[in-house]
N, CA and C of each residue as an Amber inpcrd file, in Angstrom:
protein
   192
  -5.5060000  -5.9610000  -7.3830000  -5.0680000  -7.0660000  -6.6570000
  -4.6870000  -8.0930000  -7.3380000  -4.6730000  -7.7920000  -8.5520000
  -4.2080000  -8.8470000 -10.1200000  -3.2140000  -8.9230000 -10.1710000
  -1.5470000  -7.6270000  -9.8920000  -0.5340000  -6.8310000  -8.9750000
  -0.2380000  -7.8370000  -8.1380000  -0.4230000  -7.5550000  -7.0490000
  -0.1570000  -8.2320000  -5.7190000  -0.5450000  -9.8930000  -5.5490000
  -1.6220000 -10.1710000  -6.8200000  -1.6110000 -11.8020000  -6.9030000
  -0.0460000 -12.2840000  -7.6180000   0.1330000 -11.5160000  -7.9830000
   1.5250000 -11.5510000  -9.5660000   2.4930000 -11.7090000  -8.6170000
   2.8870000 -10.6890000  -8.0440000   3.9580000 -10.6150000  -6.4530000
   4.3910000 -12.0500000  -5.9050000   2.7320000 -12.9090000  -5.3940000
   3.4010000 -13.3800000  -4.3180000   2.8170000 -14.6350000  -5.3060000
   2.7970000 -15.0140000  -6.3660000   2.8950000 -15.8620000  -7.0180000
   4.2810000 -16.2920000  -8.0690000   4.8350000 -15.1610000  -7.4480000
   6.2580000 -14.7200000  -8.2050000   7.2830000 -15.5090000  -6.6910000
   7.0530000 -15.0490000  -5.7980000   7.6960000 -15.0280000  -4.4000000
   8.0320000 -16.6210000  -4.2630000   6.3480000 -17.0480000  -3.7850000
   6.2820000 -18.6570000  -4.3460000   6.8720000 -19.1260000  -5.0650000
   7.0790000 -19.1460000  -6.2740000   7.9900000 -20.0660000  -6.8870000
   8.9940000 -19.9780000  -6.9300000   9.5590000 -19.2670000  -6.4820000
  11.5750000 -18.8100000  -5.6020000  11.5750000 -19.4680000  -4.8260000
  10.4030000 -19.0570000  -3.1770000  10.8910000 -19.9520000  -2.6320000
  10.5040000 -21.5510000  -2.4160000   9.6680000 -21.9840000  -3.5960000
   9.3050000 -23.6010000  -3.8980000  11.2370000 -23.9380000  -4.7880000
  11.6450000 -23.1890000  -5.8790000  12.9120000 -23.6240000  -6.2170000
  13.4420000 -23.7570000  -5.2290000  13.7690000 -22.4020000  -3.7850000
  14.8660000 -22.9820000  -3.4590000  14.4710000 -23.8420000  -2.4750000
  13.8140000 -24.6410000  -1.9550000  13.5440000 -25.1260000  -1.3190000
  13.7350000 -26.8920000  -1.8610000  13.1480000 -27.0150000  -3.0380000
  13.7340000 -27.9680000  -3.6450000  15.0180000 -28.4980000  -3.7990000
  15.7440000 -27.1130000  -4.1340000  17.3260000 -27.0290000  -4.6100000
  18.2870000 -27.4880000  -3.8170000  17.7540000 -27.1740000  -2.1520000
  18.2330000 -27.8020000  -0.9460000  17.7490000 -28.4890000  -0.3200000
  16.8170000 -29.6330000  -0.9950000  16.3040000 -30.5560000  -0.3310000
  15.8140000 -30.2520000   0.8300000  14.9610000 -29.2100000   1.5580000
  14.4010000 -29.0990000   2.7170000  13.4440000 -30.4560000   2.7650000
  13.3820000 -30.5620000   4.2520000  12.0430000 -31.3770000   4.5810000
  10.8270000 -31.4340000   4.0790000   9.5500000 -31.3730000   4.4490000
   8.2140000 -31.2870000   3.9760000   7.8250000 -30.5800000   4.9090000
   8.3380000 -30.6450000   5.6800000   7.9000000 -29.5940000   7.1250000
   8.1810000 -27.9290000   6.9780000   8.9410000 -27.8680000   6.6250000
   9.7590000 -26.5910000   6.2920000   8.5800000 -26.2310000   4.9560000
   8.4120000 -26.7280000   4.0670000   7.6180000 -26.4000000   3.1910000
   6.1480000 -26.0430000   3.4200000   5.8620000 -26.9600000   4.4060000
   4.4620000 -26.5900000   5.7870000   4.9930000 -25.2430000   5.7820000
   6.2480000 -24.8650000   6.4850000   6.5180000 -23.4750000   7.1380000
   6.1020000 -22.6020000   6.4550000   7.0290000 -22.4500000   5.5280000
   7.0490000 -21.5860000   4.3410000   5.4820000 -21.2250000   3.5070000
   4.9360000 -22.3640000   3.3910000   3.3400000 -21.4910000   2.1850000
   2.6910000 -21.7550000   3.3020000   2.4080000 -21.4550000   4.7460000
   1.9350000 -20.8650000   5.8190000   1.9220000 -19.4590000   5.6800000
   3.4570000 -19.0390000   6.0220000   3.5990000 -18.1620000   6.3620000
   3.4840000 -17.2060000   5.0460000   3.7230000 -17.5730000   3.7500000
   2.9240000 -17.0430000   2.8970000   1.5650000 -17.4030000   2.7210000
   0.4830000 -18.0530000   2.9410000  -0.6660000 -18.1170000   2.9410000
  -1.0640000 -16.8390000   3.8140000  -1.2740000 -16.2150000   5.0150000
  -1.1800000 -15.8870000   6.0090000  -0.7940000 -14.5520000   5.7710000
   0.4680000 -14.0320000   4.9420000   0.7320000 -12.5800000   4.7100000
   0.0510000 -12.1440000   3.0300000  -0.5620000 -13.0900000   2.2300000
  -1.3690000 -13.4740000   1.4570000  -2.3890000 -13.1650000   1.8360000
  -3.2530000 -13.4730000   2.5220000  -4.4620000 -13.1190000   3.3390000
  -4.8670000 -12.0910000   3.7470000  -3.8800000 -11.5120000   4.6890000
  -3.7100000 -10.2910000   4.9160000  -3.6340000  -9.0190000   4.4450000
  -2.5480000  -9.4210000   3.1830000  -2.4300000  -8.1510000   2.6460000
  -4.1160000  -8.0800000   1.6080000  -4.6010000  -8.9800000   0.9310000
  -5.7930000  -9.2750000   0.3060000  -6.8610000  -8.9830000   1.1950000
  -7.4160000  -8.8330000   2.4530000  -7.6650000  -8.6400000   3.2320000
  -7.5660000  -6.7200000   3.7800000  -6.1620000  -6.2630000   3.9870000
  -6.6170000  -5.1780000   4.0120000  -6.8110000  -4.3890000   2.6260000
  -6.4060000  -4.5900000   1.2140000  -6.4920000  -4.0390000   0.2220000
  -8.3260000  -3.9690000  -0.0640000  -8.9010000  -5.1820000   0.3110000
 -10.4010000  -5.5290000   0.3380000 -11.5010000  -4.3320000   1.2660000
 -10.7300000  -4.1670000   2.1350000 -11.7210000  -4.0620000   2.7750000
 -11.2370000  -2.7720000   4.0100000  -9.8520000  -2.2880000   3.3600000
  -9.4870000  -0.5840000   3.7750000  -9.5160000  -1.0520000   5.1080000
  -8.7060000  -2.4510000   5.3500000  -8.2180000  -2.2350000   7.6930000
  -7.0540000  -1.3350000   7.7810000  -6.9500000  -0.8800000   8.9330000
  -5.4850000  -0.0760000   9.0590000  -4.5650000  -1.3390000   9.0570000
  -3.7850000  -0.3750000   7.9790000  -2.0720000  -0.9020000   8.2010000
  -1.2310000  -1.4270000   8.8310000  -0.6110000  -2.0920000   9.1590000
   0.3700000  -3.0090000  10.4230000   1.2450000  -1.2640000  10.9250000
   1.6240000  -0.7940000  10.0020000   2.4420000  -0.0490000  10.4280000
   2.2180000   1.2660000  10.7770000   0.5890000   1.3470000  11.0490000
  -0.1370000   2.2560000  11.7220000   0.5560000   1.8330000  13.6040000
   0.2830000   0.3750000  13.1900000   0.0040000  -0.0890000  14.5910000
   1.5200000   0.0660000  15.4490000   2.5090000   0.0110000  13.9210000
   3.9650000  -0.2520000  14.9270000   4.2770000   1.1250000  14.9300000
   3.6620000   2.3520000  14.5900000   4.2050000   3.3220000  14.8830000
   3.6950000   3.6700000  15.8510000   2.2400000   3.5960000  16.0670000
   1.4040000   3.5450000  17.4060000   2.2410000   3.1680000  18.8260000
   2.4040000   2.2680000  18.7870000   3.3890000   1.6660000  20.0060000
   5.2860000   2.1620000  19.9240000   5.7490000   2.7080000  18.7320000
   7.0630000   2.6670000  19.1500000   6.8580000   4.2820000  19.0410000
   5.9860000   5.2690000  18.4810000   6.0160000   6.8340000  18.7840000
   6.4270000   6.6950000  20.4670000   7.3360000   7.5630000  20.0510000
   7.7260000   8.5800000  21.2650000   7.6870000  10.0870000  21.4110000
């Protein structure tokens, strides 16, 4: 779990630098941060509660 958190902190730092460097609007910060937070919470929920991965759902839907 610590490794996952470190990776997400690195991604968030890179994303923040990019948004600041390109002078994006505050709305863009909220959108990017919200997606990153949702992805982090989803990954942690899968890891903590042994939920089925989204890969199985995708394979089930597109399995011919």
